[in-house]
Residue, then its C-alpha position, 0 to 999 in steps of 0.5 A: m386183754c383185747f388186742k385191737y384187731q383180734t377176734r375171739i374164737l369159740f373153742t368147740q374142740f375136745n367136746l367142750p360146751r358151746c359158748y362164746a369165748t371170752k379169752q384165748a386159753p393156752k392149748g390143752s386147757r379149758p377156755v373160759g366162755l359165755a353161754h349166751p351172746p354178749d351185749p355188743k354195747t358192753v364188749s371191747c372186741d368182736y366175738i364169734g359164736p358157736p356154729d348155727p345148726q342150720s347154716n353151719l356158720r358162726p355168728y358174730v357179735r360186733h363190737y362198736d364204740e359210742n363215738e363210732t363215725d357214720l362211715a364205721k357205722k355203715l361198715r358195721l351195719t353192712r357186715i351184719e346185713v351180709e352175714a344175715w344174707n349169707a346165713s339165710f342162703w346157707t340155711k336154705h341150701n343145707k335144708r334143700f341138701y338134707e331133704e334131697k339126701e334123705d329122698f335119695i336114701r329112701l328111694h334106694k332103700e325102697a328099691g331094696t338097697e339097705d347099705i348105700s356105698a360111698d360110690r352111690m353117695s358120690e353120685f348123689y353129691k355130684t348130681f346135687l352140685d350139677k343141679n345147683w351149679r347156677i345157684h352156686m355161681m350166682y351166690n359166689l358172684s354176689w358174695y364177691l361183690k358184697n365183700f368188695d363193697m365191705l373192703t372198700l368201706a373198711f379201707m375208707v374207715q381206716v383212711q378216716k382213722l389215719l386222718t383223724r389221728r394225724k389231725r390230733r398229732t399236728g393240732v390242725 
């Protein structure tokens, strides 16, 4: 049974296979899941998938009704667009991070340091964050603006649903 506002979460704890969860399992039991993303036209609620190896973000499979309003469709498509933008940013960011980390380790090994301490790695992390400060600031600003747009659309969709429900009850 699917609750109206509940999303399905992937259970990756306990070394279980990576899959889209189809129902919530009690703690300690194995979840029942799908090996591949479900078809958005056949599911009754949103599904959250396993983390993407490059971006480390969990992809969504968004449910939509056949009688979806134009406003609800705009919200769904905006969410999909923002999720793709977000995944693209983090894929590029993580690639850059791992490349620079490998270079840092390689340079220290060439200099004769075989075991790199946590303090040395913290220097790398700080340098990386300082170097990418402006990129992160612009990302956060864009992320907040996109979320505000989605919140505004979601509010409008909810108001539209309330008005439709009220019209049905009053017969107007």
